C-alpha positions as CSV (number, residue, x, y, z in Angstrom):
1,M,-17.1,7.7,-4.5
2,Q,-15.5,11.1,-5.2
3,L,-12.1,10.4,-6.7
4,R,-10.0,13.6,-7.0
5,R,-6.7,12.2,-8.4
6,T,-4.5,9.2,-8.7
7,L,-0.8,8.9,-8.5
8,V,1.3,6.0,-9.8
9,L,5.0,5.4,-8.8
10,K,7.5,3.0,-10.2
11,D,10.8,2.6,-8.3
12,V,13.5,0.4,-9.9
13,V,16.6,-0.3,-7.8
14,E,19.6,-1.4,-9.9
15,R,22.5,-0.8,-7.5
16,D,22.8,-1.1,-3.7
17,R,23.6,2.0,-1.6
18,W,27.3,1.3,-2.0
19,G,27.0,1.5,-5.8
20,Q,27.3,-2.3,-6.4
21,P,25.1,-3.6,-9.2
22,C,22.2,-5.9,-8.1
23,E,19.4,-7.8,-9.7
24,P,16.9,-5.1,-10.6
25,I,14.0,-4.8,-8.1
26,T,10.9,-3.0,-9.1
27,R,8.5,-1.6,-6.6
28,V,5.3,0.1,-7.7
29,A,2.5,1.9,-5.9
30,A,-0.7,3.6,-6.8
31,A,-2.4,6.1,-4.6
32,A,-6.0,7.4,-4.9
33,V,-7.2,10.6,-3.3
34,V,-10.9,10.3,-2.4
35,A,-13.4,12.3,-0.5
36,N,-14.0,11.0,3.0
37,P,-17.8,10.7,3.2
38,L,-17.6,10.3,7.0
39,S,-15.3,13.3,7.7
40,A,-16.1,15.8,10.5
41,R,-18.6,13.6,12.2
42,Y,-18.7,10.4,14.2
43,A,-20.1,7.4,12.3
44,A,-20.6,4.0,13.9
45,E,-21.3,2.5,10.5
46,L,-18.2,2.4,8.3
47,A,-19.6,0.3,5.4
48,P,-19.5,3.1,2.8
49,L,-15.7,3.1,3.2
50,F,-15.5,-0.7,3.0
51,D,-17.1,-0.5,-0.5
52,I,-14.8,2.4,-1.6
53,G,-11.7,0.4,-0.6
54,G,-12.8,-2.6,-2.6
55,A,-13.6,-0.5,-5.7
56,L,-10.3,1.4,-5.5
57,G,-8.4,-1.8,-5.0
58,E,-9.7,-3.2,-8.3
59,R,-8.9,0.0,-10.1
60,L,-5.4,0.6,-8.7
61,M,-4.2,-3.0,-9.0
62,A,-5.1,-3.0,-12.7
63,E,-2.8,0.1,-13.1
64,L,0.1,-1.5,-11.3
65,F,0.5,-4.9,-13.0
66,P,1.7,-3.6,-16.4
67,L,4.5,-1.8,-14.6
68,L,6.2,-4.9,-13.2
69,P,8.7,-6.7,-15.4
70,K,8.5,-9.9,-13.2
71,P,5.6,-11.4,-11.2
72,A,4.7,-9.6,-8.0
73,I,5.9,-11.4,-4.8
74,S,5.4,-8.7,-2.2
75,Y,2.5,-6.5,-1.4
76,G,1.3,-3.8,1.0
77,K,-1.4,-1.2,1.6
78,A,-1.8,2.1,3.5
79,A,-4.2,5.0,4.1
80,L,-3.4,8.5,5.0
81,V,-6.5,10.2,6.5
82,G,-7.1,14.0,6.5
83,S,-7.5,15.9,9.7
84,S,-11.3,15.9,9.7
85,G,-11.4,12.1,9.7
86,E,-10.1,9.5,12.1
87,M,-7.8,6.6,11.8
88,E,-10.7,4.1,11.8
89,H,-11.8,5.7,8.4
90,G,-8.4,4.6,6.9
91,G,-8.8,1.2,8.5
92,A,-12.2,0.8,6.9
93,L,-10.7,1.5,3.5
94,V,-7.8,-0.9,3.7
95,H,-9.1,-3.9,5.7
96,P,-12.6,-5.4,5.0
97,K,-12.7,-5.3,1.2
98,L,-9.4,-4.3,-0.2
99,G,-7.6,-7.6,0.3
100,K,-9.9,-9.5,-2.1
101,P,-9.1,-7.5,-5.2
102,M,-5.4,-7.4,-4.4
103,R,-5.3,-11.2,-4.1
104,A,-7.5,-11.6,-7.2
105,A,-5.1,-9.5,-9.2
106,L,-2.1,-11.5,-7.9
107,G,-3.8,-14.9,-8.4
108,G,-3.6,-15.6,-4.6
109,G,-1.7,-14.5,-1.6
110,K,-1.6,-16.6,1.6
111,A,0.0,-14.1,3.9
112,L,-1.7,-11.1,5.6
113,I,-1.2,-7.9,3.6
114,P,0.9,-5.6,5.7
115,S,-0.7,-2.2,6.3
116,N,-0.3,1.2,7.8
117,V,-2.9,3.9,8.6
118,K,-2.3,7.4,10.0
119,L,-3.7,10.9,10.1
120,G,-1.8,13.5,8.2
121,A,-1.8,16.9,6.6
122,P,-1.3,17.6,2.8
123,G,2.1,16.4,1.7
124,C,2.6,14.1,4.7
125,A,4.6,11.0,3.9
126,I,3.4,7.5,4.8
127,D,5.4,4.3,4.9
128,V,3.7,1.5,3.0
129,P,5.0,-1.8,4.5
130,L,5.7,-4.7,2.1
131,G,5.8,-8.4,2.9
132,H,5.9,-11.6,0.9
133,K,2.5,-12.5,-0.5
134,D,2.7,-16.2,0.6
135,E,5.4,-16.5,3.2
136,A,4.7,-14.2,6.2
137,W,8.0,-15.1,7.8
138,S,10.2,-14.2,4.8
139,F,12.3,-11.5,6.5
140,D,14.1,-10.8,3.2
141,H,10.8,-9.4,1.8
142,F,10.1,-7.0,4.8
143,D,10.4,-3.7,3.1
144,T,9.0,-0.2,3.1
145,L,8.0,2.2,0.3
146,T,7.5,5.8,1.4
147,L,5.0,7.8,-0.5
148,M,3.4,11.2,-0.4
149,V,1.0,13.2,-2.5
150,P,1.9,16.9,-2.5
151,D,-1.6,18.3,-2.0
152,A,-3.3,15.5,-0.2
153,P,-5.0,14.6,2.0
154,L,-7.1,17.7,2.5
155,P,-9.0,17.6,5.8
156,D,-12.0,15.8,4.2
157,E,-10.0,13.3,2.1
158,I,-8.2,10.0,2.4
159,V,-5.2,8.8,0.4
160,M,-5.4,5.1,-0.1
161,I,-2.3,3.3,-1.4
162,V,-1.6,-0.2,-2.8
163,A,2.0,-1.4,-3.5
164,L,3.7,-4.3,-5.1
165,S,7.3,-5.5,-5.5
166,D,8.9,-8.2,-7.7
167,G,11.8,-8.8,-5.4
168,A,13.2,-8.8,-1.9
169,R,15.2,-5.9,-0.4
170,V,18.5,-5.2,-1.9
171,D,21.2,-7.5,-0.4
172,P,19.0,-9.0,2.4
173,R,21.0,-10.7,5.2
174,C,18.5,-11.1,8.0
175,G,17.3,-14.6,7.2
176,S,14.0,-16.1,6.0
177,G,12.4,-17.5,9.1
178,P,11.7,-17.1,12.7
179,I,14.7,-17.0,15.1
180,V,14.3,-19.5,17.9
181,D,16.1,-18.7,21.1
């Protein structure tokens, strides 16, 4: 794995958009910029990226936990693939082996980890979806953290991101379960 850089973000929300105080919500994300060993060619076998995703997951999750004042209850992941790669390369980073180190760091997690993958140029933003780690139908915890790395991904790179939150959205009012018509 050729790691070029990491970026760590801590976002603390203390007031809603109308200026009213709220219980602080901390959202954190860590991004790793890595060389894409499969860029500029077709590869049927994506296993090298599976292993990179698992290794980065362990490393990035270890950086995030000290930043949260309360236990993490929401999680998400994303990959932004440079123009010499393909979306499947990002999927190979975030799906087969990334979930295990994320859940291990959290001490569990019953719900699927929301994810997003897209192709992009350096400085392109990506939305990292967040969802409750145990309750997939907790609408209050559906959230998004938008992140970008100013000089990444280069054409032969991938930016992989993991994100955590210790709370729901500010002032959620959509409910916590499926709506039955």
